[in-house]
PASE-743907 format. One record per atom (N, C-alpha, C): x, y, z. Coordinates in steps of 0.001 Angstrom, whole numbers, padded with zeros to 6 digits, always signed. Example, Ala and Ser with C-alpha at 12.3 -4.5 7.8 and 13.67 -1.06 7.14 Angstrom:
% PASE-743907
+013190-005690+007800+012300-004500+007800+013200-003300+007800+012850-002250+007080+013670-001060+007140+012900+000030+007870
//
This chain:
% PASE-743907
-116747-183902+076810-115398-183334+076738-114467-184148+077624-113333-184560+077080-112393-185349+077862-111408-184425+078563-110941-184878+079699-109971-184096+080457-108570-184587+080109-107724-183654+079682-106360-184017+079322-105532-184239+080583-104923-185416+080674-104049-185693+081810-102653-185184+081489-102046-184608+082460-100681-184134+082282-099755-184954+083154-098517-185087+082696-097557-185824+083499-096519-184859+084059-096027-185170+085216-095023-184274+085799-093755-184274+084952-093105-183133+084904-091856-183055+084146-090824-183983+084778-090038-184693+083958-089053-185612+084516-087968-184861+085272-087453-185503+086305-086359-184904+087051-085052-185178+086326-084073-184267+086476-082764-184526+085860-082209-185847+086378-081497-186588+085524-080938-187874+085953-080061-187707+087191-080098-188712+088038-079274-188688+089250-077806-188582+088850-077121-187718+089516-075707-187539+089225-075427-186562+088103-076461-185896+087560-076231-184914+086508-075350-183788+087031-074274-183462+086335-073387-182394+086816-074117-181056+086847-073611-180098+087611-074197-178762+087606-074165-178164+086199-075063-177206+085970-075171-176593+084641-073837-176002+084175-073111-175384+085083-071828-174787+084700-070849-175848+084209-070873-177036+084835-069985-178115+084406-070402-178660+083044-071731-178785+082821-072212-179217+081505-071790-178224+080432-071899-176940+080745-071488-175924+079778-069995-176013+079493-069203-176298+080516-067758-176465+080304-067490-177611+079336-068204-178729+079523-068025-179870+078624-068478-179527+077203-069578-178775+077080-070059-178381+075754-069049-177467+075070-068444-176564+075833-067405-175697+075254-066228-176523+074750-065889-177584+075492-064780-178447+075069-065118-179146+073747-066352-179664+073615-066759-180355+072386-066683-179414+071189-067044-178165+071401-067142-177206+070293-065948-176256+070232-064873-176591+070918-063731-175674+071003-063180-175318+069627-062965-176326+068771-062423-176040+067437-063401-175214+066608-064694-175527+066719-065699-174778+065963-065706-173309+066370-065541-173046+067666-065505-171661+068151-064264-170950+067630-063137-171616+067683-061898-170995+067181-062017-170650+065703-062595-171566+064926-062732-171327+063491-063709-170185+063225-064826-170169+063961-065809-169099+063779-065205-167745+064120-064407-167687+065172-063772-166415+065548-062708-166004+064543-061977-166975+064019-060986-166656+062986-061684-166089+061759-062793-166729+061351-063524-166270+060173-064109-164878+060388-064509-164570+061618-065077-163249+061899-064028-162151+061763-062785-162500+062075-061701-161512+061993-061165-161403+060573-061006-162557+059922-060465-162577+058561-061565-162219+057577-061634-160984+057180-062705-160490+056329-062800-161296+055048-063987-161813+054773-064222-162570+053547-063888-164038+053656-063160-164420+054689-062764-165824+054789-063948-166717+055057-064935-166199+055815-066070-167043+056147-066818-167474+054892-066901-166565+053890-067581-166939+052656-066771-167993+051915-065453-167826+051908-064606-168781+051209-064674-170163+051834-064834-170212+053148-064847-171502+053821-066072-172330+053494-067111-171719+052953-068355-172460+052803-068844-172558+051363-068067-172108+050396-068603-172019+049047-068093-173076+048085-067603-174192+048572-067283-175288+047670-065855-175253+047178-065660-175197+045829-064307-175336+045287-063350-174263+045768-063845-173093+046082-062969-172001+046458-062300-172098+047808-062814-172918+048771-062302-172796+050123-060910-173331+050371-060266-173948+049336-058983-174600+049610-057990-173615+050205-057827-172457+049596-056875-171477+050093-057261-170997+051477-058535-170708+051665-058985-170238+052973-058809-171328+054029-059087-172556+053673-058901-173654+054621-057440-173768+055027-056555-173634+054050-055126-173731+054355-054674-172582+055239-055200-171373+054981-054859-170230+055825-055355-170446+057250-056597-170916+057353-057156-171161+058678-056390-172274+059386-056052-173323+058630-055323-174442+059219-053972-173992+059764-053284-173142+058990-051977-172655+059437-052112-171761+060665-053152-170911+060652-053327-169967+061760-053755-170668+063041-054526-171734+062912-055111-172389+064086-054442-173715+064425-053434-174093+063641-052714-175353+063857-053661-176544+063778-054512-176541+062738-055432-177640+062470-055227-178098+061035-055720-179291+060707-055651-179758+059326-056808-179158+058537-056688-179095+057193-057821-178606+056404-059099-179401+056650-058953-180717+056874-060137-181519+057172-060793-181108+058479-059959-180803+059478-060506-180341+060752-061176-178975+060599-060617-178147+059733-061233-176835+059483-062608-177013+058856-062712-177889+057858-063995-178121+057192-065031-178673+058170-064617-179662+058972-065539-180253+059943-065943-179239+061005-064981-178450+061460-065288-177447+062482-066206-176359+061968-066049-175986+060703-066932-174973+060119-068367-175504+060045-068519-176760+059655-069858-177358+059636-070472-177351+061033-069686-177683+062032-070195-177689+063406-070576-176279+063850-069765-175319+063450-070068-173932+063823-071411-173499+063250-071680-173895+062023-072974-173546+061418-074115-174271+062120-073943-175560+062365-075014-176343+062979-075301-175901+064409-074286-175419+065103-074465-174986+066494-074896-173531+066607-075047-172838+065481-075482-171449+065518-074377-170474+065885-073130-170897+065785-072015-169983+066047-071814-169025+064890-072195-169453+063707-072231-168574+062535-073605-168713+061900-074053-167666+061249-075366-167653+060607-075206-167204+059169-075865-167900+058267-075812-167550+056853-076950-166609+056525-076615-165465+055948-077600-164471+055529-077387-164235+054041-078142-164981+053224-077926-164889+051788-076541-165383+051448-075715-164510+050826-074361-164883+050443-073331-164530+051509-073790-164103+052658-072878-163655+053707-073014-164511+054955-071898-164851+055562-071898-165554+056845-071458-164575+057926-072204-164528+059012-071899-163593+060100-071760-164367+061412-071025-163804+062355-070967-164444+063681-072364-164503+064286-072744-165656+064822-074049-165794+065446-074052-165211+066848-075232-164978+067373-075333-164402+068717-074718-165331+069765-074753-166642+069486-074161-167578+070447-072646-167402+070532-072030-167053+069412-070583-166831+069439-070257-165625+070313-071059-164558+070188-070822-163356+070994-071018-163650+072486-071942-164575+072795-072261-164864+074197-071483-166056+074747-070604-166633+073961-070021-167937+074277-069287-167964+075614-068524-166951+075918-067694-166990+077124-068449-166615+078394-069642-166021+078250-070332-165509+079438-071699-166124+079686-072260-166852+078720-073642-167315+078843-073688-168834+078717-073795-169533+079845-073841-170999+079818-075070-171501+079065-076193-170794+079161-077407-171221+078467-077211-171197+076960-076545-170153+076461-076275-170067+075026-075384-171217+074575-074409-171564+075404-073497-172662+075077-074270-173975+075000-075107-174234+075999-075846-175495+076017-076856-175562+074884-077490-174440+074562-078411-174455+073414-077658-174756+072127-076458-174177+071999-075654-174450+070809-075279-175909+070707-074905-176506+071857-074545-177929+071816-075763-178794+071502-076918-178477+072071-078128-179256+071778-078471-179162+070297-078258-177981+069689-078500-177853+068246-077580-178790+067475-076330-178909+067907-075392-179839+067273-075832-181275+067515-076240-181582+068730-076725-182923+069075-077911-183304+068190-078846-182380+067993-079999-182658+067142-079585-182929+065694-078438-182400+065298-077981-182533+063903-076918-183622+063747-076884-184582+064677-075818-185585+064631-075769-186314+063303-076913-186536+062666-076938-187301+061414-076339-186512+060250-076150-185189+060429-075497-184375+059399-073995-184286+059641-073581-184499+060880-072166-184376+061227-071361-185542+060677-071939-186733+060717-071234-187965+060323-071955-188558+059113-071346-188522+057907-072043-189006+056704-072490-190453+056826-073680-190748+056315-074207-192114+056332-073394-192998+055392-073388-194312+055624-072658-195219+054736-073121-195072+053288-072205-195198+052360-072557-195066+050945-073450-196221+050503-074335-195924+049583-075196-196949+049007-076416-197282+049831-076637-196562+050916-077802-196839+051766-079006-196074+051235-080130-196764+051170-081358-196099+050731-081719-194988+051718-082100-193802+051227-082482-192711+052136-083576-193100+053116-084495-193976+052688-085569-194381+053590-085023-195172+054777-083977-195981+054546-083383-196745+055639-082680-195822+056623-081983-194816+056096-081335-193836+056964-082381-193114+057797-083478-192712+057149-084536-191991+057865-085140-192844+058967-085307-194142+058716-085852-195042+059739-084951-195097+060963-083654-195188+060725-082718-195279+061841-082686-193971+062618-082684-192845+061908-082701-191550+062601-083952-191435+063475-085083-191921+062954-086331-191848+063718-086311-192795+064919-085557-193896+064808-085524-194891+065882-084468-194603+066939-083513-193738+066642-082409-193488+067573-082869-192984+068942-083898-192130+069067-084318-191721+070415-084623-192882+071348-085149-193994+070787-085404-195175+071619-084091-195756+072127-083074-195758+071280-081755-196257+071685-081183-195387+072791-081322-194073+072625-080808-193153+073632-081543-193319+074968-082846-193566+074893-083614-193772+076121-083131-194995+076879-082836-196079+076136-082309-197281+076788-080972-196997+077454-080114-196249+076765-078818-195907+077339-078984-195098+078621-079951-194192+078635-080146-193395+079845-080709-194240+080987-081698-195070+080666-082291-195917+081703-081265-196882+082287-080321-197324+081477-079310-198283+081941-078307-197639+082879-078126-196324+082776-077194-195588+083636-075804-196208+083632-075386-196640+082478-074065-197226+082363-073873-197784+080963-072793-198530+080739-072520-199070+079406-073533-200124+078983-073856-200115+077686-074770-201109+077108-074065-201723+075906-074093-203038+075824-073442-203722+074707-074128-203381+073396-073324-203247+072349-073874-202869+071047-074905-203886+070545-074723-205214+070728-075761-206144+070263-077129-205884+070901-077160-205480+072174-078440-205167+072817-079081-203942+072173-078254-202962+071835-078774-201771+071149-079285-202126+069758-078593-203082+069109-079027-203504+067773-080394-204180+067831-080598-205022+068850-081903-205671+069004-083005-204626+069157-082765-203629+069995-083768-202586+070208-084004-201795+068935-082923-201456+068232-083068-200691+066987-083900-201464+065973-083629-202774+065837-084398-203586+064900-085869-203625+065258-086168-203766+066554-087570-203794+066990-088260-202474+066664-087555-201377+066926-088171-200061+066692-088396-199811+065211-087461-200221+064388-087626-200051+062932-088823-200862+062440-088962-202090+062953-090110-202904+062561-091421-202245+063003-091434-201662+064194-092637-200963+064665-092983-199798+063755-091961-199056+063345-092207-197913+062462-092793-198368+061133-092290-199512+060634-092810-200020+059357-094249-200503+059511-094541-201125+060652-095913-201571+060889-096863-200388+061001-096395-199302+061634-097227-198103+061749-097553-197526+060374-096627-197731+059439-096871-197246+058067-097505-198335+057200-097815-199467+057809-098434-200599+057096-097551-201100+055973-096224-201118+056227-095301-201645+055232-095010-203112+055536-094961-203926+054514-094649-205346+054678-093344-205623+053946-092282-206074+054649-091009-206339+053973-091167-207385+052880-090455-207199+051802-090474-208147+050690-089490-209259+050992-089937-210523+050861-089067-211661+051148-087977-211767+050098-086884-212378+050489-085816-212619+049536-084707-211610+049681-083510-211933+049126-082350-211047+049268-082505-209796+048430-081845-208747+048869-081835-207493+048102-081013-207708+046846-081404-207109+045717-080666-207315+044480-079275-206714+044519-079081-205651+045328-077764-205032+045415-077473-204740+046879-076185-204662+047193-075750-204304+048546-076557-205039+049612-076428-206394+049699-077262-207158+050611-077092-206785+052071-075987-206149+052432-075793-205788+053838-076413-204448+054191-077007-203768+053226-077571-202444+053479-079046-202467+053150-079929-202146+054097-081360-202246+053836-081876-201157+052929-082714-201535+052002-083447-200570+051206-084814-200385+051794-085680-199604+051120-086977-199302+051707-087858-200509+051895-087658-201581+051104-088545-202734+051201-087825-203971+051732-086638-203764+052287-085869-204912+052738-085995-205083+054238-085464-206191+054742-085511-206449+056175-084494-205622+056924-084010-206175+058034-083119-205413+058904-081692-205946+058880-081313-206690+057828-079972-207280+057782-078873-206236+057796-079134-205066+057237-078093-204034+057160-078062-203102+058344-078868-203366+059350-078914-202444+060487-077616-202332+061265-076773-203391+061360-075513-203212+062100-074675-202048+061584-074580-201931+060250-073790-200827+059690-074415-199482+060026-075746-199420+059981-076416-198161+060286-076360-197841+061774-076403-198860+062627-076248-198611+064054-074845-198076+064339-073836-198683+063712-072471-198174+063885-072393-196707+063472-073031-196394+062340-073033-195004+061860-073682-194075+062887-074820-194487+063424-075529-193645+064391-074709-193448+065658-074132-194547+066177-073347-194433+067400-072100-193580+067176-071466-193730+066020-070285-192919+065726-070660-191448+065562-071838-191188+064952-072295-189811+064813-072590-189173+066155-073227-189918+067047-073523-189398+068384-072249-189227+069204-071288-190125+068986-070002-189962+069666-069273-188733+069145-069425-188452+067850-068735-187309+067252-069207-185982+067820-070450-185921+068284-070954-184676+068873-070854-184681+070391-070239-185720+070963-070012-185741+072395-071157-186260+073229-072105-186984+072593-073262-187479+073337-073006-188834+073988-072080-189604+073449-071779-190913+074033-070347-191297+073714-069908-192364+074371-068588-192920+074086-068758-194366+073646-067870-194811+072772-067834-196193+072297-066514-196798+072742-066593-197903+073452-065380-198500+074009-065392-200005+073782-064196-200612+073624-064116-202073+073546-064259-202662+074949-064596-203916+075010-064718-204579+076312-064548-206067+076151-064450-206763+077274-064253-208207+077239-065404-208903+076520-066615-208376+076667-067784-208994+076043-068146-208348+074711-067369-207382+074287-067648-206703+073026-067778-205203+073217-067981-204500+072120-068091-203044+072200-069320-202632+072985-069183-201532+073710-070335-201016+074435-070375-199496+074317-071591-198946+074466-071811-197495+074382-072259-196987+075743-071824-195772+076066-072194-195142+077330-072498-193678+077067-073610-193197+077583-073907-191774+077456-072914-190948+078255-072469-189855+077667-071676-188892+078421-072615-188081+079322-072095-187341+080279-072981-186465+081060-073796-185529+080176-073191-185011+079112-073929-184160+078185-075046-184933+077489-074731-186144+077031-075748-186950+076361-076874-187319+077303-076544-187652+078531-077545-187991+079536-078476-186800+079781-077874-185621+079900-078655-184399+080112-079530-184087+078902-078995-184291+077686-079760-183985+076474-080995-184879+076360-080862-186151+076686-082022-187048+076644-083075-186579+077635-082629-186143+078818-083582-185603+079795-084284-184360+079251-083535-183489+078571-084133-182284+077979-085227-182670+076992-084961-183686+076180-085968-184116+075197-087204-184678+075897-087011-185442+076961-088155-185958+077717-088960-184818+078327-088266-183797+078793-088945-182639+079366-089790-181948+078299-089270-181860+077078-090027-181236+075991-091295-182022+075693-091196-183357+075742-092378-184186+075505-093433-183909+076570-092986-183751+077818-093935-183468+078897-094571-182094+078717-093788-181121+078243-094357-179801+077956-095428-179924+076887-095125-180721+075860-096103-180908+074785-097368-181566+075311-097205-182519+076246-098369-183216+076783-099245-182302+077628-098680-181169+078064-099426-180250+078894-099869-179029+078105-100120-179229+076830-100601-178156+075957-101780-177449+076616-101637-176153+076954-102662-175484+077756-104026-175417+077116-104095-175245+075813-105395-175129+075161-105804-176417+074456-104993-177451+074581-105359-178748+074041-105293-178865+072538-104407-178078+071887-104329-178105+070424-103150-178913+069893-102487-179640+070769-101253-180297+070369-101456-181278+069211-102603-181939+069170-102830-182961+068147-103484-182395+066891-103743-181093+066876-104416-180482+065741-103434-180176+064610-103971-179953+063440-103154-179464+062326-102703-178046+062639-101746-177550+061873-101278-176179+062096-102420-175185+061960-103258-175373+060951-104362-174431+060743-105311-174423+061926-105703-175607+062392-106639-175677+063509-105994-175175+064803-104692-175458+064973-103997-174961+066157-103974-173440+066167-103673-172832+065016-103631-171372+064949-105010-170762+065173-106036-171411+064641-107395-170907+064893-107713-170974+066386-107234-172029+067038-107463-172159+068465-106713-171119+069280-105638-170588+068704-104840-169580+069403-105285-168154+069096-106201-168004+068140-106562-166662+067664-107106-165776+068781-107793-166362+069765-108401-165571+070840-107534-165518+072095-106354-166135+072045-105468-166129+073204-104635-164857+073232-104262-164426+074413-103318-163315+074524-101920-163825+074163-100971-162921+073896-099665-163376+073381-098961-164416+074232-098972-164267+075567-098262-165233+076410-098798-166644+076292-100091-166874+076543-100652-168215+076373-100525-168736+074945-100627-167843+073964-100475-168299+072575-099075-168856+072344-098064-168161+072854-096692-168664+072683-096498-170001+073387-097112-170162+074554-097026-171453+075250-097645-172550+074404-098743-172231+073740-099404-173216+072887-098548-173548+071669-097934-172514+071075-097036-172761+069936-095892-173686+070357-095288-173401+071530-094163-174224+071985-094586-175676+072192-095751-175879+072782-096224-177248+073007-096473-177958+071689-097086-177268+070744-097381-177858+069433-096083-178199+068711-095112-177304+068772-093833-177531+068095-093057-178679+068732-093130-178792+070067-092365-179837+070761-092824-181227+070378-094043-181357+069876-094579-182669+069514-094273-183046+068070-093500-182215+067363-093238-182457+065945-091775-182226+065620-091339-182780+064492-090018-182418+063995-090107-180979+063493-089060-180207+063730-089120-178788+063372-089306-178581+061877-088666-179415+061059-088775-179224+059611-090217-179380+059139-090912-180412+059642-092297-180611+059222-093198-179527+059799-092923-179072+061028-093740-178021+061641-093601-176712+060879-092376-176362+060505-092153-175122+059758-092852-175188+058400-092730-176330+057726-093385-176484+056432-094902-176349+056558-095462-176917+057626-096917-176852+057819-097368-175426+058122-096599-174715+058936-096950-173329+059251-096888-172440+058013-095867-172632+057186-095753-171818+055972-096855-172162+054973-097274-173417+054938-098392-173782+054061-099657-173034+054476-099878-172913+055783-101030-172144+056264-100871-170669+055902-099656-170150+056055-099409-168739+055742-099701-168425+054282-099572-169403+053403-099834-169180+051980-101322-169227+051646-102151-169542+052620-103586-169622+052375-104236-168259+052267-105554-168238+052221-106289-166996+051997-106618-166249+053279-106502-166904+054434-106885-166270+055692-105726-165426+056216-105900-164108+056173-104823-163197+056583-104516-163313+058071-105522-163601+058884-105280-163761+060316-104335-164926+060569-104587-166052+059913-103732-167224+060095-102332-166963+059550-102239-166129+058516-100921-165796+057977-100081-165090+059051-100668-164101+059699-099942-163407+060754-099614-164309+061926-100573-165157+062323-100331-166063+063449-099262-167098+063111-099234-167535+061858-098210-168511+061462-096810-167937+061663-096633-166665+061316-095316-166061+061512-095027-165800+062989-096074-165582+063799-095852-165498+065240-095345-166833+065773-095937-167921+065312-095463-169246+065729-094039-169493+065252-093705-169006+064056-092355-169173+063532-091339-168378+064349-091780-167303+064989-090875-166573+065893-090470-167450+067075-091382-168304+067506-091061-169234+068590-090048-170273+068107-090147-170673+066841-089190-171644+066280-087784-171051+066283-087656-169802+065825-086354-169141+065810-085430-169629+064717-084149-169812+065050-083104-170080+064063-083395-171233+063111-083950-172378+063575-084182-173475+062632-085129-173119+061481-085895-172033+061622-086831-171651+060560-086236-170633+059598-085004-170170+059872-084478-169045+059107-084426-169295+057603-083862-170447+057203-083701-170701+055764-085048-170731+055049-086028-171398+055663-087348-171491+055026-088034-170133+054976-087918-169347+056055-088526-168013+056049-087841-167127+055022-086517-167201+054958-085787-166370+053994-086212-166693+052554-086524-167950+052291-086940-168333+050941-088277-167706+050567-089135-167412+051553-090457-166856+051250-090406-165373+050925-089235-164749+051064-089111-163329+050704-089476-163119+049237-089276-164150+048423-089585-164041+046992-091078-164174+046694-091901-164493+047703-093341-164649+047512-094051-163377+047968-094611-162579+047045-095190-161273+047426-096139-161304+048613-097083-162265+048723-097985-162222+049884-097279-162438+051221-096151-163152+051209-095440-163448+052455-094258-162513+052694-093856-161783+051672-092626-160985+051759-092610-160022+052955-093638-159201+053195-093555-158297+054354-093403-159037+055674-094138-160127+055835-094040-160910+057065-092642-161499+057225-092100-162016+056127-090772-162627+056183-089699-161585+056490-089806-160403+055878-088809-159361+056123-088839-158905+057588-090030-158767+058150-090127-158394+059564-089570-159495+060462-089894-160745+060131-089379-161876+060916-087855-161866+060907-087261-161695+059720-085811-161729+059592-085169-160548+060313-085802-159379+060231-085247-158207+060917-085203-158428+062421-086278-158973+062976-086305-159239+064417-085328-160357+064778-085239-161365+063910-084308-162464+064149-082867-161955+064179-082574-160961+063351-081216-160420+063279-080966-159341+064332-081931-159129+065237-081681-158255+066374-082386-156928+066380-083192-156635+065359-083894-155355+065327-084984-155326+066393-085185-154164+066985-086283-154003+067923-087602-154144+067158-088569-154906+067694-089845-155071+066977-090500-153749+066595-090309-152711+067423-090912-151420+067116-090235-150738+065930-088976-151106+065663-088233-150483+064568-088176-151363+063324-088648-152602+063437-088495-153552+062331-089224-153098+061076-090301-152311+061238-091069-151850+060067-090206-151072+059086-089090-150534+059560-088225-149738+058692-087616-150554+057561-087621-151887+057676-087053-152710+056602-088007-152817+055415-089255-152416+055581-090245-152524+054515-090251-151270+053646-090421-151463+052352-090655-150327+051476-092065-149793+051735-092362-148621+051196-093698-148052+051378-094758-148995+050797-094465-149587+049642-095418-150494+049008-095631-151750+049854-094526-152301+050408-094644-153497+051253-095420-153200+052529-095173-152013+053111-095905-151634+054324-097390-151470+054027-097709-150935+052844-099122-150767+052474-099785-152116+052258-099098-153018+051587-099623-154377+051399-099918-155020+052753-098979-154881+053679-099162-155474+055004-100342-154827+055725-100511-153523+055547-101637-152835+056178-102964-153401+055665-103053-153607+054348-104285-154160+053778-104495-155589+054260-103428-156379+054293-103556-157770+054721-104013-157847+056171-103435-156997+057018-103843-156977+058422-105287-156497+058553-105660-155502+057759-107040-155022+057779-108004-156125+057361-107591-156954+056403-108432-158080+055983-108642-159048+057145-107574-159287+057926-107703-160166+059089-108666-159578+060111-108565-158277+060336-109459-157625+061291-110901-157659+060784-111077-157396+059483-112432-157391+058917-113081-158766+059005-112272-159806+058839-112812-161170+058857-113063-161681+060274-112238-161265+061216-112272-161891+062533-112436-160914+063696-112320-159621+063441-112334-158667+064534-113615-157870+064610-113560-156814+065382-114700-155930+065556-114485-154666+064739-115587-153984+064402-115497-152792+063559-114637-151712+064201-114684-151619+065529-113869-150609+066208-112382-150861+065987-111992-152145+065930-110592-152469+065670-110183-152044+064276-111083-152177+063334-110777-151790+061958-110589-150280+061871-111413-149538+062581-111258-148078+062593-109926-147697+063227-109561-148350+064314-108277-148052+064956-107105-148445+064068-107312-149489+063272-106240-149915+062357-105915-148822+061348-106886-147992+061041-106666-146886+060109-105556-145969+060614-105474-145839+061928-104474-144948+062515-103053-145486+062380-102911-146776+062107-101571-147366+062017-100955-147233+060633-101691-146701+059677-101163-146577+058313-099995-145596+058286-098989-145918+057475-097783-145075+057429-098002-143805+056625-099079-143743+055846-099257-142619+054935-099563-141297+055648-100186-141361+056796-100439-140149+057553-101760-139476+057259-102243-139542+056027-103538-138966+055670-104363-140012+054948-105673-139915+055084-106552-140895+054438-106451-140822+052913-106450-139615+052288-106311-139584+050819-105036-140270+050330-103918-140019+051020-102662-140664+050606-102755-142174+050773-103355-142623+051884-103534-144061+052097-104369-144673+050991-105494-144036+050647-106376-144596+049622-105678-144664+048276-104892-143650+047948-104154-143675+046675-103205-144868+046621-102472-145098+047717-101475-146168+047711-102119-147541+047848-103225-147623+048587-103947-148890+048695-104477-149314+047335-105011-148338+046578-105519-148671+045231-104390-149185+044343-103179-148633+044523-102071-148989+043638-101405-150301+044003-101524-150730+045268-100737-151878+045716-101246-153199+045161-102523-153271+044790-103031-154466+044128-103304-155654+045024-103575-155420+046299-103903-156535+047186-105262-157113+046795-105400-158448+046738-106669-159032+046279-107854-158741+047198-107620-158342+048434-108721-158067+049359-109022-156568+049495-108454-155753+048627-108585-154299+048773-110040-153850+048821-110848-154314+047887-112240-153867+047835-112969-154236+049121-112835-155481+049553-113537-155911+050765-113085-155112+051984-111787-154826+052077-111277-154061+053207-111852-152651+053204-111865-152011+052048-112373-150636+051977-113873-150582+052255-114610-151544+051749-116051-151578+052018-116310-151751+053513-115559-152657+054156-115735-152879+055591-115342-151644+056392-114282-150971+055973-113847-149764+056670-114875-148649+056530-115424-148514+055317-116448-147485+055104-117675-147742+055968-118043-149008+056098-119215-149357+056901-118971-149136+058387-117708-149254+058815-117405-149162+060235-117100-147748+060696-116648-146887+059807-116162-145576+060245-117305-144628+060589-117210-143939+061736-118310-143058+062153-118359-141722+061415-117304-141328+060734-117274-140047+060021-117889-140228+058641-119059-139638+058384-119738-139850+057085-118897-139412+055894-118205-138295+056003-117413-137799+054872-116269-138755+054557-115589-139215+055611-114492-140150+055384-115024-141468+054844-116135-141944+055392-116716-143192+054918-117084-143093+053444-117576-141927+053042-117942-141737+051632-116713-141811+050739-115610-141200+051175-114372-141241+050387-113848-142660+050259-113968-143425+051338-113483-144810+051311-114352-145655+050396-115686-145430+050451-116579-146176+049546-116282-145855+048094-115988-144579+047819-115664-144183+046442-114394-144899+045987-113395-144980+046877-112167-145674+046524-112418-147154+046274-113284-147765+047070-113624-149171+046853-114288-149360+045502-115182-148448+045145-115859-148551+043836-114855-148416+042699-113917-147478+042850-112922-147274+041787-112036-148509+041604-111653-149123+042746-110846-150365+042618-111659-151449+041965-112932-151568+042355-113793-152626+041821-114019-152469+040323-114176-151228+039878-114484-150982+038455-113229-150745+037614-112084-150624+038288-110867-150373+037559-110678-148930+037192-111457-148044+037802-111340-146627+037526-110248-145983+038346-110123-144661+038192-109083-143916+038941-109714-142758+039667
//
């Protein structure tokens, strides 16, 4: 067994402003987005109009007149408000996000909102037209290296030096994927790299990346005697440190599951108590892009192991807002629907003890059977007997009637296991009879 070495968390960069000052700067960057989000919250129905495509012209003009902004600024500010979590989309409705409610009093909420915008810089500033998506993806993946150089330099860095680093990092990424560039000029748009081309088009993509990061307040671009140079803002400097800290957290994965697949990580967490399990989820998530992590967790949730299904949604609770759209989409999948509805209810502020109220009787029964399947597969018989007490039906006959009707694929196995575990012979006999009826299709 190898011993995992951990590294100390990095210290904040020298000269980092106090947290309150960073929050003040973040509020300044997002000032227009906050104003627009608050206007939309007051103007009933306007928030939907601002985000639905052809219809927003009138709403944009109303907002522009009310806030003394141009329609273009309204559109850009609305996008920022969504990306920063100031507004949240719930189906066809947009609502003020919790960060908007906490904006004036909670510096942590402000900084989290700005970091969410910083993470989405590539969505804020459209990529150059005609660029292959693979080339854009390469640059987005390589940008953290550029940001690290800017932080280490603790001052302005000439754009040509950043271009050299970007080119090296892109080549490394291609080598890691065992890609070999095709010799010769690109057939179209020679200044823009395609998936199999060299790095001739990187200057345009570097400009795009730097302008996108400048647009979210992470750096400044200035002319100089020797040429253009980029400098991290205090916010950008702090954000890079935050990302380094996350990497160190990931490296200190308490149970050592950071390099495992989602399925193996969840299996490793099955015996942990909630606190250590959440620490493990956070470490595992910090080592991955959130989109790929969420997709991997949901793939596990769609499997046959009910225990892993429940644990996957526990891990998704740690993800929070970035998982909302994907979780909401699973509401249409019957096996995941109860889990998704509970996740969304808690995400929208419901107390976990009251969240069950969002489920119909049929959904609650399905969830009861699914949870019982997890206990039967991985738990002790005493736990299965205690699980009987959590049923919403109140009586065993009513539970058995509804369990038979719900059509869960594990119903027979759950009832057989419950009958074998229950100490009351009469009740065990009734449960066995119900299992036989489900198995034979009788009533």
